[in-house]
C-alpha positions as CSV (number, residue, x, y, z in Angstrom):
1,X,-4.8,24.0,5.8
2,X,-1.3,23.8,4.5
3,X,-0.9,23.6,0.8
4,X,2.2,23.8,-1.3
5,X,2.1,24.5,-4.9
6,X,0.7,21.4,-5.6
7,X,0.5,21.6,-10.5
8,X,4.2,23.0,-10.0
9,X,5.7,21.0,-7.8
10,X,4.1,18.3,-9.2
11,X,7.1,18.4,-11.9
12,X,9.6,19.3,-9.7
13,X,9.8,16.3,-7.2
14,X,9.0,13.1,-6.8
15,X,6.7,13.6,-3.8
16,X,5.6,16.2,-3.2
17,X,4.0,17.4,0.4
18,X,0.3,18.3,-0.2
19,X,-1.7,18.7,2.9
20,X,-1.4,18.4,6.7
21,X,-4.9,17.3,7.0
22,X,-7.4,18.9,10.1
23,X,-9.9,16.6,10.6
24,X,-11.7,13.8,9.0
25,X,-13.8,16.0,6.6
26,X,-11.0,17.8,5.2
27,X,-9.6,14.9,4.2
28,X,-12.9,14.5,2.2
29,X,-12.2,17.0,0.8
30,X,-8.7,17.0,0.0
31,X,-9.4,13.7,-2.4
32,X,-11.7,15.9,-3.9
33,X,-8.0,16.8,-6.3
34,X,-7.7,13.1,-7.0
35,X,-9.6,12.4,-9.8
36,X,-7.8,16.1,-11.5
37,X,-4.1,13.8,-11.3
38,X,-5.4,11.0,-13.6
39,X,-7.8,8.3,-13.4
40,X,-5.3,5.0,-12.2
41,X,-4.5,6.8,-8.3
42,X,-4.1,4.7,-5.6
43,X,-3.2,5.0,-1.9
44,X,-1.4,4.1,0.9
45,X,-1.9,4.4,4.8
46,X,1.4,4.1,7.3
47,X,2.0,5.1,10.3
48,X,5.3,5.8,9.5
49,X,6.8,8.8,7.2
50,X,8.2,8.0,3.7
51,X,10.4,5.0,3.2
52,X,7.7,3.4,0.2
53,X,10.0,0.2,0.2
54,X,8.3,-3.4,-0.2
55,X,8.7,-5.7,2.9
56,X,11.9,-7.8,2.1
57,X,14.2,-5.1,1.7
58,X,12.8,-3.3,4.2
59,X,15.8,-4.1,6.6
60,X,18.5,-3.6,3.7
61,X,17.6,-2.2,0.4
62,X,21.0,-2.8,-0.5
63,X,20.6,-6.7,-0.4
64,X,19.7,-9.2,-3.5
65,X,17.1,-10.7,-2.3
66,X,15.7,-12.7,-5.0
67,X,17.3,-16.2,-4.4
68,X,15.4,-16.1,-0.9
69,X,12.4,-14.9,-2.9
70,X,12.0,-17.7,-5.3
71,X,12.9,-20.3,-2.3
72,X,10.3,-19.3,0.0
73,X,8.3,-19.2,-3.1
74,X,9.1,-22.7,-3.8
75,X,9.1,-24.2,-0.4
76,X,5.2,-22.7,0.1
77,X,4.1,-24.3,-3.1
78,X,5.9,-27.8,-2.1
79,X,4.4,-27.5,2.0
80,X,1.5,-25.5,1.3
81,X,0.9,-27.5,-1.9
82,X,-2.5,-28.3,-0.5
83,X,-3.5,-25.1,0.5
84,X,-2.8,-23.6,-2.9
85,X,-4.2,-24.4,-6.8
86,X,-2.4,-25.1,-9.9
87,X,-2.6,-21.7,-10.8
88,X,-0.3,-20.7,-8.0
89,X,2.4,-22.3,-10.0
90,X,2.9,-19.2,-11.5
91,X,5.1,-17.1,-9.8
92,X,2.2,-13.9,-10.2
93,X,-0.1,-16.1,-9.1
94,X,2.1,-16.8,-6.8
95,X,3.4,-14.0,-5.6
96,X,0.2,-12.1,-5.0
97,X,-1.0,-14.7,-2.4
98,X,2.5,-15.3,-0.4
99,X,1.9,-11.3,-0.2
100,X,-1.8,-11.7,1.1
101,X,-0.8,-13.6,3.8
102,X,2.3,-12.4,4.9
103,X,5.4,-13.6,3.2
104,X,7.9,-11.3,2.7
105,X,8.2,-9.9,-0.4
106,X,8.6,-7.5,-3.3
107,X,5.7,-6.3,-3.4
108,X,3.7,-3.6,-1.6
109,X,0.3,-3.3,-1.1
110,X,-2.3,0.8,-2.3
111,X,-5.9,0.9,-2.7
112,X,-7.6,2.6,-4.9
113,X,-10.1,3.7,-1.5
114,X,-8.2,6.4,0.7
115,X,-10.6,5.7,2.9
116,X,-8.8,2.5,3.5
117,X,-5.5,4.0,3.2
118,X,-6.9,6.2,5.5
119,X,-7.6,3.7,8.1
120,X,-4.5,1.9,8.1
121,X,-3.0,4.6,8.1
122,X,-4.8,5.9,11.4
123,X,-5.4,2.3,13.2
124,X,-2.4,1.9,15.1
125,X,-3.3,5.2,17.5
126,X,-3.5,3.3,20.6
127,X,0.0,1.5,19.9
128,X,1.9,4.3,18.3
129,X,-0.4,7.3,20.6
130,X,2.8,9.4,19.8
131,X,3.3,9.2,16.4
132,X,2.2,11.3,13.0
133,X,0.9,9.0,10.1
134,X,0.7,9.5,6.9
135,X,-1.4,9.0,3.5
136,X,0.6,8.6,-0.1
137,X,-1.6,9.2,-3.2
138,X,0.3,7.6,-5.9
139,X,-0.5,8.9,-9.6
140,X,0.0,5.8,-12.0
141,X,-1.9,6.2,-15.5
142,X,1.6,5.8,-17.5
143,X,3.6,3.6,-14.7
144,X,4.7,0.7,-16.5
145,X,2.5,-2.7,-16.4
146,X,3.6,-6.4,-15.8
147,X,5.5,-7.8,-18.2
148,X,3.9,-11.3,-18.4
149,X,6.7,-13.2,-20.1
150,X,8.7,-12.6,-17.5
151,X,8.9,-13.5,-13.9
152,X,8.1,-11.1,-10.7
153,X,11.8,-10.9,-10.8
154,X,13.0,-9.6,-14.1
155,X,10.8,-6.6,-14.2
156,X,12.9,-3.1,-15.3
157,X,10.6,-1.3,-13.7
158,X,8.1,-0.4,-11.1
159,X,5.7,-2.4,-11.7
160,X,1.5,-1.8,-11.1
161,X,-0.1,-4.4,-10.7
162,X,-4.3,-5.2,-10.0
163,X,-4.5,-8.9,-8.2
164,X,-7.8,-10.9,-9.1
165,X,-10.0,-10.7,-6.0
166,X,-10.3,-14.2,-5.2
167,X,-10.5,-13.1,-1.5
168,X,-12.3,-11.4,0.2
169,X,-10.2,-9.1,1.6
170,X,-8.3,-8.7,-1.3
171,X,-12.1,-7.1,-2.4
172,X,-12.7,-5.2,0.8
173,X,-9.9,-3.1,0.6
174,X,-9.7,-2.8,-2.5
175,X,-6.0,-3.5,-3.6
176,X,-3.2,-3.0,-5.4
177,X,0.3,-3.7,-6.0
178,X,3.9,-1.9,-6.4
179,X,6.0,-4.6,-7.6
180,X,9.9,-3.7,-6.9
181,X,12.6,-4.1,-9.1
182,X,16.1,-4.6,-7.4
183,X,18.5,-2.3,-10.1
184,X,21.7,-0.4,-9.0
185,X,22.8,-2.5,-5.8
186,X,19.6,-1.9,-4.5
187,X,15.6,-1.9,-3.8
188,X,14.6,2.0,-4.2
189,X,12.0,3.3,-2.0
190,X,9.6,4.4,-3.9
191,X,9.7,8.5,-2.8
192,X,12.9,8.6,-4.1
193,X,12.4,6.5,-7.7
194,X,13.8,8.6,-10.5
195,X,11.2,7.3,-13.0
196,X,9.5,9.6,-14.7
197,X,5.8,7.3,-15.2
198,X,5.0,7.9,-11.5
199,X,4.2,10.4,-9.2
200,X,3.3,10.6,-5.4
201,X,1.6,12.7,-3.1
202,X,2.1,12.6,1.0
203,X,-0.7,13.7,3.3
204,X,0.5,14.0,7.1
205,X,-2.4,12.8,9.7
206,X,-1.3,14.4,13.1
207,X,-1.8,12.2,15.6
208,X,-3.9,14.3,17.5
209,X,-7.0,13.6,15.3
210,X,-6.2,9.8,14.4
211,X,-8.6,9.0,17.4
212,X,-11.0,10.7,15.7
213,X,-10.7,9.9,12.3
214,X,-10.4,6.3,13.3
215,X,-14.9,7.4,14.9
216,X,-15.3,9.1,11.1
217,X,-14.5,6.3,8.8
218,X,-16.2,3.7,11.6
219,X,-19.7,6.3,11.4
220,X,-19.1,5.2,7.2
221,X,-18.3,1.8,7.4
222,X,-14.8,1.5,7.5
223,X,-13.5,-0.2,10.3
224,X,-11.7,-3.7,11.1
225,X,-14.6,-5.4,10.6
226,X,-15.4,-4.5,6.8
227,X,-11.1,-3.9,6.1
228,X,-11.0,-8.1,7.2
229,X,-14.2,-9.7,6.4
230,X,-13.8,-12.7,8.4
231,X,-14.3,-13.7,12.1
232,X,-10.6,-12.2,13.2
233,X,-11.9,-9.0,12.0
234,X,-14.7,-9.0,13.8
235,X,-13.5,-9.9,17.3
236,X,-10.2,-6.9,16.8
237,X,-12.5,-4.7,16.5
238,X,-15.3,-5.8,19.4
239,X,-11.9,-5.9,21.0
240,X,-11.3,-2.3,20.6
241,X,-14.7,-0.9,20.7
242,X,-17.2,-2.7,23.6
243,X,-13.7,-4.1,25.8
């Protein structure tokens, strides 16, 4: 296993490549260091390297989408009023629900469960078999919390938000969010941020072991049917494994 000098580089750079994972067992072993860094440690798995930006900023990080986001939330409230509650008049509740249901927002999904992150990193193995995947570990003990006296569009820093677990899916995924701010003419990718309250580590998952990892996660009860605890998730799991 290739391991960098974790504690030294931690003080120098925003992102430190901790390891290239060799196997499912090796990943579990690597996760044992997480408590050494803090109590609020989050994870994100994805099929691409870096670019830790919310969905609304990925096409053009320099575009100020504040007006579009506000308008989208208002339209969600108007058109989807029968599907929402009075709590969703609050922008914080509304943006969390919008993110959960696929609307592009300034939120980025994370999880407190490293196995869930690993599943998201490797679950594309059939669609992108020739690409490596990545898991990011975010240490956020001292990160900014949301200033609830202001809207999500008025935050001065990237903030860490634990949403209400009102959805079975959010609960199953142990969901957290980073809420990003537009500043100095852009949304800044988290790996390029200069904020000293947030630190990242990167785990490379080679393409050659993604199938092995998915099998290992399945044996541990982490699969599409448990990550997405509804009939769609179950049918997707059955399709991938039995048809």
